[in-house]
DRENZATOR-127087 format. One record per atom (N, C-alpha, C): x, y, z. Coordinates in steps of 0.05 Angstrom, whole numbers, padded with zeros to 5 digits, always signed. Layout:
<nodes>
XYZ;...
</nodes>
This chain:
<nodes>
-00175+00129+02554;-00201+00118+02570;-00221+00129+02538;-00213+00135+02512;-00225+00143+02502;-00215+00176+02484;-00237+00185+02470;-00226+00210+02456;-00226+00239+02477;-00211+00256+02473;-00207+00274+02483;-00217+00301+02478;-00241+00308+02490;-00238+00343+02488;-00237+00362+02493;-00231+00394+02483;-00227+00417+02499;-00250+00416+02514;-00280+00415+02504;-00307+00423+02517;-00315+00398+02518;-00331+00406+02540;-00346+00383+02555;-00370+00390+02557;-00385+00412+02549;-00415+00420+02551;-00424+00438+02524;-00442+00430+02506;-00439+00447+02481;-00447+00478+02484;-00453+00493+02501;-00448+00517+02500;-00481+00526+02487;-00478+00557+02483;-00496+00559+02464;-00490+00584+02444;-00504+00590+02430;-00488+00618+02407;-00513+00622+02395;-00519+00656+02389;-00534+00664+02371;-00530+00665+02348;-00545+00656+02324;-00536+00658+02290;-00535+00689+02289;-00518+00705+02269;-00531+00727+02262;-00546+00719+02234;-00553+00693+02225;-00566+00686+02196;-00603+00681+02204;-00613+00686+02187;-00641+00680+02197;-00641+00646+02197;-00661+00643+02204;-00668+00614+02215;-00670+00600+02198;-00688+00609+02162;-00699+00601+02147;-00678+00607+02121;-00646+00605+02129;-00627+00617+02110;-00620+00586+02103;-00625+00583+02079;-00615+00558+02064;-00586+00549+02053;-00567+00575+02055;-00539+00559+02051;-00529+00555+02076;-00510+00527+02064;-00494+00515+02088;-00470+00531+02103;-00474+00526+02123;-00452+00542+02141;-00427+00526+02145;-00406+00544+02142;-00373+00533+02140;-00368+00549+02167;-00351+00529+02183;-00343+00541+02199;-00310+00549+02198;-00292+00570+02212;-00271+00570+02205;-00257+00571+02234;-00240+00559+02238;-00227+00563+02262;-00191+00552+02265;-00181+00561+02270;-00155+00560+02269;-00142+00563+02298;-00151+00556+02315;-00139+00550+02340;-00145+00574+02356;-00127+00577+02395;-00127+00588+02397;-00100+00595+02408;-00083+00595+02390;-00054+00602+02393;-00042+00617+02372;-00032+00639+02375;-00020+00659+02357;+00003+00649+02337;-00005+00629+02310;+00018+00622+02294;+00020+00642+02274;+00015+00669+02276;+00023+00683+02251;+00004+00682+02225;-00014+00673+02228;-00036+00661+02218;-00059+00684+02208;-00056+00707+02203;-00074+00732+02189;-00078+00722+02160;-00049+00722+02153;-00058+00714+02124;-00076+00688+02116;-00076+00670+02125;-00082+00644+02120;-00109+00648+02125;-00112+00658+02155;-00147+00671+02151;-00157+00686+02131;-00140+00713+02121;-00154+00724+02096;-00152+00710+02069;-00136+00689+02069;-00146+00679+02039;-00163+00663+02036;-00176+00643+02067;-00187+00621+02077;-00219+00638+02069;-00213+00663+02079;-00248+00682+02072;-00247+00693+02058;-00226+00695+02038;-00234+00709+02014;-00249+00682+01989;-00232+00655+01997;-00241+00631+01977;-00270+00624+01988;-00279+00625+02010;-00305+00619+02012;-00322+00643+02006;-00313+00667+02015;-00333+00690+02003;-00348+00684+01970;-00327+00665+01952;-00327+00655+01926;-00356+00638+01926;-00362+00625+01947;-00381+00599+01952;-00412+00613+01965;-00441+00600+01956;-00454+00608+01959;-00464+00595+01989;-00447+00604+02015;-00441+00593+02040;-00442+00623+02061;-00450+00605+02081;-00453+00623+02095;-00425+00621+02125;-00420+00643+02131;-00388+00637+02137;-00378+00647+02162;-00376+00631+02185;-00362+00637+02217;-00337+00632+02220;-00324+00659+02219;-00292+00658+02231;-00296+00657+02259;-00280+00636+02269;-00269+00638+02302;-00246+00650+02302;-00241+00666+02311;-00219+00673+02319;-00194+00667+02349;-00214+00650+02371;-00200+00641+02383;-00191+00670+02406;-00171+00661+02421;-00157+00685+02433;-00127+00686+02422;-00121+00679+02399;-00100+00680+02381;-00100+00715+02363;-00122+00722+02363;-00131+00745+02342;-00156+00758+02348;-00156+00781+02345;-00173+00805+02364;-00189+00803+02339;-00214+00796+02338;-00234+00807+02313;-00233+00831+02303;-00224+00854+02320;-00228+00875+02307;-00205+00885+02300;-00181+00868+02295;-00158+00875+02277;-00158+00864+02252;-00176+00851+02247;-00182+00837+02223;-00202+00847+02204;-00190+00867+02191;-00204+00886+02171;-00201+00875+02143;-00215+00886+02126;-00226+00874+02097;-00232+00850+02092;-00247+00837+02115;-00258+00814+02108;-00280+00817+02093;-00289+00792+02080;-00314+00796+02063;-00339+00810+02074;-00359+00819+02065;-00379+00820+02083;-00400+00795+02089;-00391+00769+02075;-00410+00748+02085;-00397+00735+02112;-00376+00747+02126;-00363+00729+02132;-00372+00747+02160;-00383+00726+02185;-00394+00724+02212;-00364+00729+02231;-00360+00748+02249;-00326+00740+02260;-00339+00743+02283;-00338+00714+02301;-00338+00709+02332;-00308+00707+02347;-00302+00722+02368;-00279+00711+02384;-00279+00688+02391;-00302+00677+02405;-00310+00647+02419;-00337+00644+02415;-00339+00617+02403;-00367+00603+02405;-00357+00565+02407;-00367+00558+02422;-00355+00529+02431;-00371+00507+02403;-00346+00492+02401;-00353+00479+02373;-00370+00459+02374;-00374+00451+02406;-00395+00432+02407;-00429+00435+02401;-00417+00468+02405;-00442+00484+02399;-00456+00486+02371;-00431+00496+02352;-00441+00503+02324;-00433+00484+02307;-00412+00476+02310;-00402+00441+02285;-00435+00423+02279;-00443+00417+02306;-00478+00403+02287;-00488+00414+02276;-00485+00445+02260;-00494+00452+02250;-00495+00459+02220;-00465+00454+02220;-00443+00460+02201;-00445+00446+02179;-00442+00453+02153;-00436+00429+02135;-00405+00425+02125;-00391+00438+02142;-00357+00442+02135;-00344+00458+02159;-00318+00442+02169;-00303+00458+02186;-00282+00461+02166;-00265+00485+02163;-00241+00494+02157;-00221+00501+02177;-00203+00488+02180;-00188+00490+02211;-00154+00473+02208;-00139+00479+02227;-00113+00481+02224;-00102+00457+02232;-00120+00437+02230;-00121+00415+02245;-00107+00403+02276;-00119+00427+02292;-00109+00420+02318;-00123+00392+02332;-00114+00381+02350;-00125+00352+02356;-00154+00361+02366;-00156+00391+02381;-00186+00388+02396;-00204+00395+02368;-00197+00410+02352;-00215+00418+02331;-00220+00401+02310;-00211+00373+02305;-00207+00359+02288;-00228+00332+02304;-00228+00336+02339;-00238+00318+02352;-00268+00326+02352;-00274+00356+02351;-00296+00359+02355;-00319+00356+02330;-00299+00364+02303;-00310+00350+02277;-00315+00328+02281;-00302+00304+02291;-00309+00277+02286;-00331+00271+02303;-00341+00285+02325;-00359+00289+02345;-00386+00292+02329;-00387+00310+02314;-00410+00320+02296;-00409+00309+02277;-00388+00297+02263;-00393+00281+02235;-00393+00301+02208;-00377+00319+02220;-00365+00342+02199;-00342+00335+02186;-00346+00335+02152;-00325+00336+02142;-00309+00366+02142;-00276+00363+02135;-00257+00383+02147;-00238+00398+02124;-00227+00419+02121;-00207+00428+02103;-00187+00432+02116;-00165+00421+02125;-00145+00428+02137;-00124+00441+02130;-00116+00459+02136;-00090+00472+02133;-00071+00484+02151;-00057+00454+02153;-00043+00460+02183;-00021+00481+02180;-00009+00489+02199;+00010+00515+02211;+00038+00499+02221;+00028+00479+02235;+00050+00471+02249;+00047+00456+02275;+00077+00443+02299;+00069+00425+02306;+00055+00407+02300;+00043+00389+02305;+00030+00364+02306;+00009+00359+02284;-00002+00387+02273;-00022+00390+02259;-00017+00379+02230;+00008+00373+02219;+00012+00365+02194;+00001+00330+02197;+00012+00314+02214;+00000+00288+02226;-00023+00287+02228;-00039+00310+02239;-00060+00302+02248;-00087+00308+02223;-00073+00324+02209;-00079+00332+02185;-00081+00301+02165;-00054+00289+02168;-00057+00268+02144;-00076+00246+02156;-00078+00241+02187;-00090+00218+02188;-00124+00230+02178;-00123+00255+02183;-00162+00258+02170;-00159+00246+02145;-00144+00258+02122;-00145+00255+02100;-00138+00221+02098;-00130+00207+02117;-00136+00175+02107;-00155+00155+02118;-00174+00178+02142;-00195+00166+02143;-00218+00179+02119;-00204+00190+02109;-00238+00197+02087;-00248+00218+02093;-00237+00236+02118;-00260+00263+02134;-00251+00283+02118;-00231+00282+02106;-00217+00315+02099;-00203+00320+02078;-00192+00340+02066;-00185+00350+02045;-00158+00369+02054;-00131+00369+02050;-00109+00379+02062;-00093+00390+02046;-00092+00420+02049;-00080+00440+02036;-00058+00446+02049;-00033+00455+02035;-00021+00468+02050;-00024+00504+02068;-00010+00512+02081;-00011+00533+02093;-00012+00551+02074;+00000+00557+02062;+00005+00572+02028;-00008+00573+02014;-00025+00562+02017;-00053+00551+01989;-00070+00575+01981;-00065+00570+01954;-00079+00604+01943;-00110+00594+01948;-00118+00626+01940;-00143+00631+01946;-00169+00611+01929;-00155+00613+01905;-00177+00585+01885;-00172+00566+01893;-00144+00549+01906;-00141+00522+01910;-00163+00520+01937;-00165+00541+01960;-00182+00538+01984;-00209+00529+01971;-00214+00551+01949;-00242+00555+01945;-00252+00523+01934;-00233+00520+01916;-00231+00491+01904;-00250+00466+01918;-00228+00470+01943;-00222+00439+01963;-00248+00445+01976;-00260+00476+01989;-00286+00472+01998;-00303+00475+01990;-00309+00480+01960;-00335+00466+01948;-00328+00435+01943;-00308+00429+01934;-00304+00398+01938;-00312+00378+01953;-00308+00394+01984;-00313+00376+02011;-00344+00382+02005;-00356+00403+02009;-00389+00405+02011;-00397+00395+01992;-00389+00378+01965;-00410+00368+01946;-00399+00335+01953;-00379+00331+01967;-00380+00299+01972;-00393+00282+01996;-00411+00265+01977;-00422+00259+01993;-00409+00234+02009;-00389+00218+02001;-00360+00203+02013;-00359+00219+02037;-00345+00240+02044;-00329+00246+02055;-00348+00254+02075;-00377+00262+02076;-00401+00264+02100;-00408+00235+02106;-00404+00210+02092;-00406+00187+02101;-00388+00184+02118;-00359+00182+02112;-00333+00178+02128;-00334+00188+02155;-00345+00217+02157;-00342+00235+02178;-00367+00227+02194;-00391+00218+02184;-00411+00203+02201;-00403+00183+02221;-00386+00163+02199;-00369+00141+02217;-00350+00147+02236;-00341+00170+02236;-00323+00173+02258;-00342+00190+02283;-00364+00200+02278;-00374+00207+02290;-00398+00181+02305;-00401+00165+02296;-00410+00134+02312;-00387+00125+02325;-00363+00118+02312;-00337+00122+02323;-00338+00125+02353;-00337+00152+02348;-00332+00167+02384;-00358+00163+02403;-00384+00162+02389;-00401+00165+02407;-00401+00127+02427;-00389+00110+02408;-00385+00089+02420;-00368+00082+02447;-00354+00101+02447;-00327+00106+02477;-00344+00123+02494;-00348+00109+02518;-00355+00116+02539;-00341+00114+02560;-00318+00134+02559;-00300+00140+02581;-00296+00124+02605;-00325+00130+02622;-00325+00126+02645;-00335+00091+02645;-00342+00079+02633;-00351+00049+02634;-00316+00043+02623;-00302+00057+02604;-00281+00035+02603;-00255+00039+02630;-00264+00059+02640;-00244+00072+02662;-00257+00044+02679;-00276+00041+02692;-00291+00018+02703;-00276-00010+02704;-00279-00012+02675;-00277-00039+02666;-00236-00038+02665;-00222-00015+02666;-00196-00023+02674;-00194-00032+02695;-00209-00014+02715;-00199-00014+02758;-00214-00045+02763;-00237-00053+02749;-00240-00078+02757;-00230-00106+02753;-00213-00104+02726;-00192-00124+02721;-00172-00113+02735;-00161-00099+02744;-00133-00088+02762;-00141-00111+02782;-00168-00098+02796;-00174-00115+02821;-00177-00139+02820;-00187-00146+02801;-00182-00185+02794;-00152-00196+02795;-00142-00177+02779;-00111-00193+02774;-00094-00182+02802;-00101-00177+02819;-00082-00168+02839;-00059-00154+02832;-00044-00143+02854;-00032-00122+02862;+00000-00137+02830;+00007-00167+02835;+00030-00173+02818;+00024-00172+02790;+00003-00171+02773;-00009-00164+02750;-00018-00139+02741;-00023-00122+02757;-00037-00103+02753;-00026-00084+02735;+00000-00078+02745;+00025-00064+02730;+00014-00072+02700;+00026-00097+02686;+00031-00113+02670;+00005-00114+02655;-00017-00109+02667;-00047-00114+02646;-00056-00090+02638;-00042-00070+02660;-00052-00034+02652;-00026-00032+02625;-00010-00039+02626;+00013-00036+02610;+00000-00048+02576;+00004-00071+02580;-00011-00085+02558;-00037-00063+02551;-00056-00060+02566;-00080-00045+02554;-00076-00017+02542;-00045-00014+02545;-00041+00016+02535;-00049+00049+02558;-00051+00038+02576;-00071+00059+02593;-00046+00070+02616;
</nodes>
């Protein structure tokens, strides 16, 4: 019936920066499950500290913010902020390429730098790369490589264009309308043809 989102309402959050801070906002979010990624987080934050950006690190339930020591002063750390609340204000998302995080980035029209950690994330990152919305790095990428990728993404008008194209595609989906259309087609088809029609529709 269309895109699947982890969150349905934007929620709210309070920024730790002044309202007139001109630096682009980079959000770092590596999911809600623990995948032994403290080292990846540290290298990402060290890399972003080399750029003239604001950095918001979201740890989710995977890491306790109090356990993350030695992070650059420029990095603001929060346990949870709804993606739909913060990403519309962001210029870049650095992510593990989880499906929920990528869909939130698509919905907000925000480019991504992906460092997949496992599971389906490598395939997700590859698809984002093919769509032109992302730069993908291995999870053991060095600080200099992460900084270069983030700088390239922030400067890329093509990635912004592609991200906004995906945003428009997401907005064209209306799950309620699509569901109603499928149900109406099933009713019109009758019980003998309903299963075949739903199968062809992939629903």
